[in-house]
C-alpha positions as CSV (number, residue, x, y, z in Angstrom):
1,X,-18.2,75.3,-12.9
2,X,-20.3,73.0,-15.2
3,X,-23.4,73.5,-17.2
4,X,-26.3,71.2,-18.2
5,X,-27.1,70.9,-22.1
6,X,-30.7,71.9,-22.8
7,X,-33.0,68.8,-24.1
8,X,-32.7,68.4,-27.8
9,X,-29.5,70.5,-28.3
10,X,-26.1,69.3,-29.2
11,X,-23.6,69.3,-26.5
12,X,-21.4,71.9,-28.4
13,X,-20.1,75.4,-27.5
14,X,-22.7,77.8,-27.1
15,X,-25.4,75.2,-27.2
16,X,-25.4,74.9,-23.2
17,X,-26.8,77.3,-20.6
18,X,-25.5,77.8,-16.8
19,X,-28.1,77.6,-14.0
20,X,-28.0,81.0,-12.1
21,X,-29.4,79.3,-9.1
22,X,-26.5,77.2,-8.4
23,X,-23.8,79.0,-6.5
24,X,-22.0,76.4,-4.3
25,X,-19.6,73.9,-6.1
26,X,-17.7,72.5,-3.2
27,X,-17.8,69.0,-2.1
28,X,-19.7,68.1,1.2
29,X,-17.9,67.4,4.4
30,X,-17.8,63.7,5.1
31,X,-15.8,63.8,8.3
32,X,-17.0,64.9,11.8
33,X,-16.3,64.8,15.5
34,X,-18.6,63.6,18.3
35,X,-17.5,63.3,22.1
36,X,-14.1,63.8,20.9
37,X,-13.9,61.0,18.5
38,X,-14.0,61.3,14.8
39,X,-16.6,59.4,12.6
40,X,-17.4,59.3,9.1
41,X,-20.7,60.3,7.5
42,X,-22.2,60.1,4.0
43,X,-22.8,63.2,2.1
44,X,-26.4,64.8,1.7
45,X,-25.8,67.5,-0.9
46,X,-23.9,67.0,-4.1
47,X,-21.7,69.6,-6.2
48,X,-23.5,72.6,-6.8
49,X,-26.0,72.3,-3.8
50,X,-28.2,69.8,-5.4
51,X,-29.7,67.5,-2.9
52,X,-28.9,63.7,-3.3
53,X,-31.5,61.2,-2.9
54,X,-29.9,58.1,-3.3
55,X,-27.3,56.4,-0.8
56,X,-28.8,58.2,2.1
57,X,-28.2,54.9,4.0
58,X,-25.1,52.5,4.2
59,X,-25.4,48.8,2.6
60,X,-25.4,47.6,6.3
61,X,-28.4,49.8,7.3
62,X,-30.4,48.7,4.0
63,X,-29.6,44.9,4.5
64,X,-30.9,45.4,8.1
65,X,-34.0,47.3,7.1
66,X,-34.6,44.5,4.4
67,X,-34.4,41.7,7.0
68,X,-36.7,43.1,9.4
69,X,-39.9,41.5,10.1
70,X,-43.1,43.4,11.2
71,X,-44.0,43.1,14.7
72,X,-47.6,42.8,15.6
73,X,-48.3,43.4,19.1
74,X,-45.4,44.9,21.4
75,X,-43.1,46.1,18.6
76,X,-39.6,45.0,18.0
77,X,-37.4,43.9,20.8
78,X,-35.0,46.3,22.3
79,X,-31.5,45.4,22.2
80,X,-28.9,46.3,25.0
81,X,-27.0,49.3,23.9
82,X,-23.1,48.6,23.3
83,X,-20.8,49.3,26.0
84,X,-18.6,52.7,25.6
85,X,-15.4,52.3,23.8
86,X,-12.6,53.3,26.2
87,X,-9.1,53.3,24.4
88,X,-6.0,52.0,25.9
89,X,-4.1,55.3,26.8
90,X,-7.3,56.2,28.9
91,X,-7.8,52.8,30.4
92,X,-4.2,52.1,31.5
93,X,-3.3,55.7,32.1
94,X,-0.4,55.9,34.9
95,X,-0.4,52.1,35.3
96,X,3.1,50.7,35.2
97,X,4.5,47.3,36.0
98,X,7.5,47.3,37.9
99,X,10.2,44.5,38.1
100,X,13.3,44.1,40.3
101,X,16.5,42.7,38.6
102,X,20.1,43.2,38.2
103,X,22.8,42.3,35.4
104,X,26.3,41.4,35.7
105,X,29.3,43.7,34.2
106,X,32.8,42.6,33.7
107,X,35.7,44.7,35.2
108,X,38.8,43.6,33.4
109,X,41.1,46.6,34.5
110,X,40.5,46.2,38.4
111,X,42.6,44.3,40.8
112,X,40.2,44.2,43.4
113,X,37.1,43.1,41.6
114,X,36.4,41.1,38.6
115,X,32.7,41.7,38.0
116,X,30.2,44.1,39.1
117,X,26.8,43.7,40.1
118,X,24.3,46.5,39.0
119,X,20.8,46.6,40.2
120,X,18.1,48.0,38.2
121,X,14.4,48.5,38.0
122,X,12.4,47.7,34.9
123,X,9.3,49.6,34.2
124,X,6.4,48.3,31.7
125,X,3.9,51.1,30.7
126,X,0.7,49.6,30.0
127,X,-0.8,52.6,28.1
128,X,1.9,52.2,25.2
129,X,3.5,49.2,25.7
130,X,6.8,51.3,26.3
131,X,9.5,50.0,28.7
132,X,12.4,51.9,30.5
133,X,15.3,50.5,32.8
134,X,16.2,52.8,36.0
135,X,19.5,52.2,38.1
136,X,19.3,53.4,41.6
137,X,22.0,55.9,42.6
138,X,24.6,54.5,44.9
139,X,26.7,57.2,46.8
140,X,30.5,57.2,45.8
141,X,30.0,54.6,43.2
142,X,32.0,56.5,40.4
143,X,29.5,55.5,37.8
144,X,26.9,57.4,36.2
145,X,23.8,56.1,37.4
146,X,20.0,56.9,37.0
147,X,18.2,56.2,33.8
148,X,20.0,53.2,32.2
149,X,17.5,52.9,29.3
150,X,15.1,55.5,28.3
151,X,11.4,54.9,27.7
152,X,10.6,53.2,24.4
153,X,9.4,50.0,22.7
154,X,12.0,47.5,23.4
155,X,12.8,45.1,20.6
156,X,12.6,41.3,21.5
157,X,14.3,39.8,18.6
158,X,15.5,40.5,15.2
159,X,12.0,39.8,13.5
160,X,10.6,43.3,14.6
161,X,8.9,41.8,17.4
162,X,8.7,43.7,20.7
163,X,8.3,43.1,24.3
164,X,5.0,42.4,25.7
165,X,3.8,42.2,29.3
166,X,3.0,38.7,28.5
167,X,6.7,38.0,28.1
168,X,7.9,39.4,31.7
169,X,7.9,37.2,34.6
170,X,9.7,36.5,37.9
171,X,13.0,34.3,37.7
172,X,13.6,34.6,34.0
173,X,16.3,36.4,31.8
174,X,15.7,38.9,29.2
175,X,18.0,40.4,26.6
176,X,17.8,44.1,25.8
177,X,20.4,45.6,23.5
178,X,23.0,42.9,24.4
179,X,22.8,43.1,28.0
180,X,20.9,40.2,29.8
181,X,18.9,41.2,32.9
182,X,17.6,38.8,35.5
183,X,14.4,39.6,37.0
184,X,14.1,38.5,40.6
185,X,10.8,40.0,42.0
186,X,8.0,42.6,41.2
187,X,5.6,44.8,43.2
188,X,2.4,44.2,44.5
189,X,0.4,45.8,41.6
190,X,2.3,44.0,39.0
191,X,1.4,40.7,40.8
192,X,-2.0,41.4,41.1
193,X,-2.3,42.6,37.4
194,X,-0.6,39.4,35.8
195,X,-2.8,37.1,38.0
196,X,-5.9,38.7,36.9
197,X,-4.6,38.1,33.4
198,X,-4.3,34.3,33.8
199,X,-0.4,34.4,34.2
200,X,1.1,32.0,36.7
201,X,4.0,34.0,38.4
202,X,7.3,32.2,39.4
203,X,8.5,32.4,42.9
204,X,10.7,35.6,43.9
205,X,14.3,35.0,44.1
206,X,16.5,37.0,46.3
207,X,18.4,39.9,45.2
208,X,22.3,39.7,44.6
209,X,24.3,42.5,45.7
210,X,27.6,43.6,44.5
211,X,30.5,42.3,46.6
212,X,32.9,45.1,46.4
213,X,30.2,47.5,47.4
214,X,29.6,45.3,50.5
215,X,33.3,45.1,51.2
216,X,33.5,48.8,51.1
217,X,30.8,49.4,53.6
218,X,33.0,47.4,56.2
219,X,35.2,49.2,58.7
220,X,38.7,49.4,57.9
221,X,41.1,47.4,59.8
222,X,43.4,49.3,62.2
223,X,46.7,48.4,63.5
224,X,48.0,49.2,66.9
225,X,51.9,49.2,67.3
226,X,52.8,48.0,70.5
227,X,54.7,50.5,72.8
228,X,56.3,50.5,76.1
229,X,54.8,54.3,76.7
230,X,51.2,54.0,77.7
231,X,49.9,56.8,75.3
232,X,46.2,55.9,76.4
233,X,47.3,56.8,80.1
234,X,48.8,60.2,78.9
235,X,45.7,60.9,76.8
236,X,43.3,60.4,79.5
237,X,45.2,62.3,82.1
238,X,46.1,65.4,79.9
239,X,43.2,65.7,77.5
240,X,42.3,69.2,76.8
241,X,45.1,70.5,78.8
242,X,47.3,72.9,77.0
243,X,50.2,75.3,78.0
244,X,50.1,78.7,76.6
245,X,53.0,80.8,76.0
246,X,53.1,84.2,74.6
247,X,56.0,84.6,72.4
248,X,57.6,87.3,69.9
249,X,59.3,86.8,66.8
250,X,62.1,89.4,66.0
251,X,62.4,89.4,62.3
252,X,63.9,92.9,62.0
253,X,67.2,91.6,60.5
254,X,65.3,90.8,57.0
255,X,64.1,93.2,54.6
256,X,60.8,94.7,55.5
257,X,60.9,92.7,59.0
258,X,59.1,93.6,62.2
259,X,58.2,92.3,65.5
260,X,55.3,90.0,65.4
261,X,53.3,88.4,68.4
262,X,52.5,84.9,68.3
263,X,50.8,82.4,70.9
264,X,52.4,78.7,71.2
265,X,50.3,76.0,72.4
266,X,51.9,72.8,73.9
267,X,49.3,70.0,73.8
268,X,50.1,67.7,77.0
269,X,48.0,64.8,75.5
270,X,50.1,64.2,72.7
271,X,53.4,66.3,73.0
272,X,52.4,68.2,70.0
273,X,53.0,72.1,69.3
274,X,51.0,74.5,67.5
275,X,51.9,78.3,66.8
276,X,49.3,80.8,66.2
277,X,49.7,84.4,64.9
278,X,48.0,87.4,66.9
279,X,46.5,89.7,64.6
280,X,46.1,93.4,65.5
281,X,43.9,96.1,63.7
282,X,45.0,97.5,60.6
283,X,48.4,95.5,60.8
284,X,48.2,95.2,56.9
285,X,48.3,91.3,57.1
286,X,46.2,88.7,55.6
287,X,44.0,86.9,58.6
288,X,45.9,83.6,58.7
289,X,45.4,82.3,62.1
290,X,48.0,79.4,62.0
291,X,51.9,79.9,61.4
292,X,52.6,76.1,62.3
293,X,50.1,73.6,62.4
294,X,49.8,71.1,65.3
295,X,52.5,68.8,64.9
296,X,55.5,67.0,66.5
297,X,58.4,69.4,66.2
298,X,61.9,68.1,66.0
299,X,64.6,69.6,68.4
300,X,67.7,67.7,67.2
301,X,67.9,66.3,63.8
302,X,70.2,63.3,62.8
303,X,73.3,64.2,60.4
304,X,72.1,63.9,56.8
305,X,74.2,61.1,55.0
306,X,72.7,61.2,51.5
307,X,72.6,64.3,48.8
308,X,68.6,63.9,49.0
309,X,66.9,67.0,50.2
310,X,65.3,66.6,53.4
311,X,62.7,69.0,53.0
312,X,60.6,66.5,50.8
313,X,61.2,63.8,53.4
314,X,58.9,62.5,55.9
315,X,60.2,62.9,59.6
316,X,60.4,60.0,61.6
317,X,62.0,58.6,64.6
318,X,65.3,57.4,62.6
319,X,65.8,61.1,61.2
320,X,65.1,62.9,64.6
321,X,67.4,62.7,67.7
322,X,65.2,64.7,70.2
323,X,61.6,66.1,70.1
324,X,60.1,69.1,71.9
325,X,58.8,68.7,75.1
326,X,57.4,70.8,77.7
327,X,60.6,71.5,79.5
328,X,62.0,73.2,76.5
329,X,59.9,76.2,77.0
330,X,60.6,78.9,79.7
331,X,59.5,82.4,80.1
332,X,62.4,84.9,79.3
333,X,64.2,82.6,77.1
334,X,64.1,82.1,73.2
335,X,63.2,78.8,71.3
336,X,63.9,78.0,67.7
337,X,60.9,76.5,66.1
338,X,61.6,75.3,62.4
339,X,64.1,77.8,61.8
340,X,62.5,80.7,63.6
341,X,63.6,82.1,67.1
342,X,60.5,82.9,69.2
343,X,61.3,85.0,72.4
344,X,58.9,83.8,75.2
345,X,57.8,86.8,77.3
346,X,54.7,85.5,79.3
347,X,52.6,82.4,79.9
348,X,49.0,81.7,81.3
349,X,48.3,80.9,85.1
350,X,47.5,77.3,84.2
351,X,51.1,77.0,82.6
352,X,52.5,78.6,85.6
353,X,50.8,76.1,87.9
354,X,51.9,73.4,85.8
355,X,55.5,74.2,85.6
356,X,55.4,74.9,89.5
357,X,53.7,71.3,90.2
358,X,55.8,69.4,87.5
359,X,59.4,70.9,87.8
360,X,59.1,73.1,90.8
361,X,59.7,76.2,89.1
362,X,58.2,79.4,90.6
363,X,60.2,82.3,89.3
364,X,58.1,83.5,86.3
365,X,59.2,87.0,85.6
366,X,57.2,88.4,82.6
367,X,58.9,90.8,80.2
368,X,57.4,94.0,79.0
369,X,57.6,93.7,75.2
370,X,55.1,96.6,74.4
371,X,56.7,99.5,72.3
372,X,57.0,102.8,74.0
373,X,54.1,105.2,73.0
374,X,55.2,107.6,70.2
375,X,56.1,111.1,71.4
376,X,52.6,113.3,71.0
377,X,53.1,116.2,68.9
378,X,51.2,119.1,70.0
379,X,49.3,120.7,67.1
380,X,50.2,124.1,66.7
381,X,47.4,126.5,65.2
382,X,48.6,128.8,62.7
383,X,47.8,132.6,63.5
384,X,44.5,133.8,62.3
385,X,44.9,135.6,58.8
386,X,41.9,137.7,59.0
387,X,40.1,136.1,56.3
388,X,36.7,134.7,57.0
389,X,35.2,133.8,60.4
390,X,37.6,132.4,63.0
391,X,35.6,129.3,63.4
392,X,35.5,128.5,59.8
393,X,39.4,129.3,59.1
394,X,40.2,127.2,62.3
395,X,38.4,124.2,60.5
396,X,41.3,124.2,57.9
397,X,43.7,123.1,60.5
398,X,41.7,120.1,61.6
399,X,41.0,118.1,58.3
400,X,42.1,118.1,54.9
401,X,38.4,118.7,53.8
402,X,37.1,121.3,55.9
403,X,33.8,121.0,57.3
404,X,31.3,123.8,58.5
405,X,31.4,124.4,62.4
406,X,28.6,123.0,64.1
407,X,25.6,125.5,65.0
408,X,23.4,125.5,68.0
409,X,20.1,124.7,66.0
410,X,17.9,125.0,69.1
411,X,19.0,128.3,69.7
412,X,18.4,129.4,66.3
413,X,14.9,127.9,66.4
414,X,14.2,129.8,69.6
415,X,15.5,133.1,68.8
416,X,14.5,133.2,65.1
417,X,13.9,136.8,63.9
418,X,14.7,138.2,67.3
419,X,17.0,141.2,66.9
420,X,17.9,143.9,69.6
421,X,18.4,147.5,68.2
422,X,20.4,150.1,69.7
423,X,20.9,153.8,68.8
424,X,24.6,154.5,69.0
425,X,26.8,157.5,68.5
426,X,30.2,157.6,67.2
427,X,32.9,158.6,69.4
428,X,35.7,160.4,67.4
429,X,37.9,163.4,67.8
430,X,36.4,164.7,64.4
431,X,33.3,167.1,65.3
432,X,31.7,166.0,62.3
433,X,31.1,162.6,63.3
434,X,29.2,163.6,66.4
435,X,26.2,164.5,64.1
436,X,26.2,161.1,62.4
437,X,23.2,158.6,63.4
438,X,23.9,154.9,63.7
439,X,21.6,151.9,64.5
440,X,23.4,148.7,66.0
441,X,21.5,145.4,65.5
442,X,22.3,142.3,67.5
443,X,20.8,139.2,66.0
444,X,20.0,136.8,68.9
445,X,19.8,133.7,66.7
446,X,23.6,133.9,65.5
447,X,25.1,136.3,68.0
448,X,26.2,138.4,64.9
449,X,25.9,142.4,65.0
450,X,25.4,144.9,62.2
451,X,25.7,148.6,62.0
452,X,23.5,151.0,59.9
453,X,24.1,154.6,59.3
454,X,21.0,156.8,58.6
455,X,21.4,158.8,55.7
456,X,21.3,162.5,56.3
457,X,20.5,165.3,53.7
458,X,23.6,167.9,52.8
459,X,25.8,165.9,55.0
460,X,28.1,164.7,52.3
461,X,27.8,160.9,53.3
462,X,25.8,158.5,51.5
463,X,24.8,156.2,54.7
464,X,23.4,152.8,54.6
465,X,25.5,149.6,55.8
466,X,28.3,150.5,57.9
467,X,29.3,147.2,59.1
468,X,27.8,143.7,57.7
469,X,26.7,140.9,59.8
470,X,29.7,139.5,61.9
471,X,30.7,138.5,65.3
472,X,32.7,141.1,67.0
473,X,35.5,140.3,69.6
474,X,35.8,142.5,72.8
475,X,38.9,144.5,73.4
476,X,41.9,142.6,74.8
477,X,40.7,139.2,73.3
478,X,43.0,136.8,71.5
479,X,42.3,134.6,68.5
480,X,43.3,131.8,70.9
481,X,40.7,132.5,73.2
482,X,38.0,134.9,71.7
483,X,35.5,136.8,73.7
484,X,32.5,138.1,71.6
485,X,30.1,140.7,72.7
486,X,26.7,139.5,74.2
487,X,23.3,141.0,74.9
488,X,24.3,141.6,78.5
489,X,27.3,144.0,77.2
490,X,25.0,146.6,75.8
491,X,23.5,149.1,78.2
492,X,22.8,152.9,77.9
493,X,26.1,154.6,77.9
494,X,28.1,151.6,77.5
495,X,31.2,151.9,74.7
496,X,31.3,149.3,72.0
497,X,34.5,149.2,70.1
498,X,34.1,147.8,66.7
499,X,37.2,147.3,64.5
500,X,39.1,150.4,65.9
501,X,35.7,152.5,66.0
502,X,34.0,153.4,69.2
503,X,30.5,153.8,69.7
504,X,28.4,154.9,72.6
505,X,24.8,153.4,73.2
506,X,22.4,156.3,73.6
507,X,19.1,154.6,73.2
508,X,17.4,151.3,72.4
509,X,14.5,149.7,71.1
510,X,11.2,148.8,73.5
511,X,11.9,145.1,72.2
512,X,15.2,145.3,74.4
513,X,13.4,145.9,77.7
514,X,10.8,143.4,76.8
515,X,13.4,140.6,75.9
516,X,15.6,141.5,79.2
517,X,12.4,141.0,81.6
518,X,11.5,137.8,79.8
519,X,15.0,136.4,80.4
520,X,16.2,137.8,83.6
521,X,18.6,134.9,84.3
522,X,20.7,135.9,81.2
523,X,21.3,139.6,82.5
524,X,22.7,141.2,85.5
525,X,20.4,143.0,87.8
526,X,22.3,146.4,87.1
527,X,21.8,146.0,83.4
528,X,18.0,145.5,83.8
529,X,17.5,148.1,86.2
530,X,19.5,150.6,84.0
531,X,17.3,149.8,81.2
532,X,14.2,150.3,83.1
533,X,15.4,153.6,84.6
534,X,15.9,154.7,81.0
535,X,12.6,153.6,79.7
536,X,10.6,154.8,82.9
537,X,10.0,158.4,81.8
538,X,9.1,157.3,78.3
539,X,6.5,155.0,79.6
540,X,5.0,157.7,82.0
541,X,4.6,160.3,79.2
542,X,2.8,157.6,77.1
543,X,0.6,156.7,80.1
544,X,-0.4,160.6,80.5
545,X,-0.7,161.3,76.9
546,X,-2.9,158.0,76.4
547,X,-4.9,159.4,79.6
548,X,-5.4,162.8,77.8
549,X,-6.3,161.3,74.6
550,X,-9.0,159.2,76.2
551,X,-10.2,162.1,78.6
552,X,-11.2,159.7,81.2
553,X,-11.1,160.6,84.7
554,X,-8.9,158.7,87.3
555,X,-10.9,155.7,88.3
556,X,-9.5,155.6,91.9
557,X,-10.3,159.3,92.4
558,X,-13.7,159.1,90.9
559,X,-14.5,156.3,93.2
560,X,-13.2,158.1,96.3
561,X,-15.2,161.0,95.4
562,X,-18.2,159.0,94.9
563,X,-18.1,157.4,98.3
564,X,-17.6,160.9,99.9
565,X,-20.5,162.5,98.3
566,X,-22.7,159.5,99.1
567,X,-21.8,159.9,102.8
568,X,-22.4,163.6,102.6
569,X,-25.9,162.8,101.3
570,X,-26.7,160.4,103.9
571,X,-25.7,162.8,106.6
572,X,-28.0,165.5,105.2
573,X,-30.9,162.9,104.3
574,X,-30.9,163.9,100.7
575,X,-33.0,161.5,98.6
576,X,-32.4,161.4,94.9
577,X,-35.4,161.2,92.3
578,X,-35.8,157.8,90.6
579,X,-36.8,159.6,87.3
580,X,-33.1,161.5,87.2
581,X,-31.5,158.8,84.9
582,X,-34.5,158.6,82.5
583,X,-34.5,162.6,82.4
584,X,-30.9,162.7,81.5
585,X,-31.0,159.8,78.7
586,X,-34.0,161.6,77.3
587,X,-32.2,164.7,77.0
588,X,-29.1,163.1,75.3
589,X,-30.8,162.7,71.8
590,X,-27.7,161.3,70.0
591,X,-26.7,158.8,72.9
592,X,-23.1,160.1,73.1
593,X,-23.2,160.2,76.9
594,X,-22.3,164.1,76.7
595,X,-24.5,167.0,77.6
596,X,-24.0,170.7,77.3
597,X,-23.3,172.5,80.5
598,X,-26.5,174.7,80.2
599,X,-28.8,171.4,79.8
600,X,-26.7,169.7,82.5
601,X,-27.3,172.8,84.9
602,X,-30.9,172.9,84.0
603,X,-31.6,169.2,84.9
604,X,-29.7,169.6,88.1
605,X,-32.0,172.5,89.1
606,X,-35.0,170.6,88.2
607,X,-34.2,167.8,90.4
608,X,-32.8,170.2,93.2
609,X,-29.2,168.8,93.0
610,X,-26.8,171.0,95.3
611,X,-24.3,171.8,92.6
612,X,-22.9,174.8,94.7
613,X,-21.6,172.2,97.1
614,X,-17.8,172.0,96.9
615,X,-18.0,168.1,96.5
616,X,-20.3,168.2,93.9
617,X,-18.1,171.1,92.1
618,X,-15.3,168.8,92.3
619,X,-17.3,165.8,90.7
620,X,-18.5,168.2,87.8
621,X,-14.8,169.0,87.0
622,X,-13.8,165.5,87.1
623,X,-16.9,164.4,84.6
624,X,-16.2,167.5,82.3
625,X,-15.3,167.0,78.7
626,X,-13.8,170.0,77.1
627,X,-15.0,173.5,77.9
628,X,-18.8,173.1,77.5
629,X,-19.7,169.4,77.8
630,X,-20.2,167.1,80.8
631,X,-20.1,163.1,80.9
632,X,-23.4,162.7,82.7
633,X,-22.9,158.8,83.2
634,X,-19.9,159.3,85.6
635,X,-22.0,161.7,87.5
636,X,-25.1,159.7,87.9
637,X,-23.0,157.0,89.6
638,X,-23.4,159.0,92.9
639,X,-27.1,158.6,92.9
640,X,-26.9,154.8,92.3
641,X,-27.4,152.7,95.5
């Protein structure tokens, strides 16, 4: 902060005063950006926010104003606006000059080549005058290729100069980091650009290729050894014709050895032999398909003269006296291939036909080498120990981890909560047991039965559950073939034996008869008829009680009597009064349909109804309700129609 001295006072401490109106003491910003470009501007305010009245214009602008001449008529001539400035990185963005060239590299340690020609592409980037050298990748060259020199400004000489696009042309050599590159050609864009800049291009040159790479592209020379045997004729005649033999290798003499099956293929085209292994399911061996690859197999070898091991020598005609041929394989004989004895027990149909045409062999007798099946051991089910259900205990004999026996889910869904109940009496020599009352319940969903004893006062027995839910076998059935009680076994008077206790069925629930009539195909006709006979008196009594409770006359009897009375009135020419029904309804104050006997007789006398007639006496008896009331709606039906 600064302070201004007061006029006439010395510039001493305490003699100057601070201006309270000045609060900003920073320097004004002189740099700015416009349209993405930075530019300089003159400050308009000084330190403390005081406005500057001098140096508002630059010296060049002051000179221009001083040299201006006043115009009289048309004003000052307008100058054309300068063209917009375009930077190089925008004008030459993504514009690259490409030159094709090569360089020669010495190969001092190879006997097949002394030098190598490596083709390259030289790229010049106009936006920043940088260059890069790329080498195209050649397959199987064994040389790391691709980016040879990364993008950068490449030095031209020791004085610090760099390569410019004016230094590049066709047919010239350029040296970059000690390597001399020969430029032979360029692309069309490069040629157009250089010619537009006034550079005269040299004629293009032919690209030089690497002689060793071109040599490798040539096919290898093959050498054919002359022979008396026409192998071409054999190949053309027997191509894709193979003899197939089925053999067995008996290796039981060695430790952990076994009999293993193989297939021997003999290729007639070149007399080679192949041995393939036959894999069986769960044989415990890795799936290697080939035991002996396709090759010429020696039958007799020459005597070994030197101590050198023959296992590492390449077998040729000098070491082999005889090779395996088609005549060395026969069905029913053993053949030793590379130290293994294979017993041939069969062949395919093509092999039989070939031996018959070639050697005249017709007696092919296949040998049965199949192992006899092991003796089946009958599984013996141990006797039932009495614990749990019979089906649950039987599952322990079938698997190490027993599974729950399967249930008839459809039957359980159809018969859910359906139970047949019977009243049973215990058959016992003890007379006290005859007074005990039991209820046998049969669950249709699970075929289980349970027995419940009704508690009786002062009987000395608690009562309650006598038998929990379980399946009960019939007398005489065994644990091997159990026969359980079914709904058809329960009839009135039948005896049910449950774990040495005998029960006699004396009664049943009404649902039992309903279920039997709904499933007649599951019950014998005798069982259904006996159950109907048992419930017939009960049903008749129920209907009688119901009729008495409702006090309604029999409809059939009432209809018959009504017809008789109407016929009787027609014979005697009796015409009923039309106001009769209205009079009876008017007399019935509460609308109950009942009238007292005195009121009823008074109305009948008023309308001259012959109540003394026997038929009318019978009708009044049917319409009577109690001792002193009569249902008049049923009585008036006679006079309708």
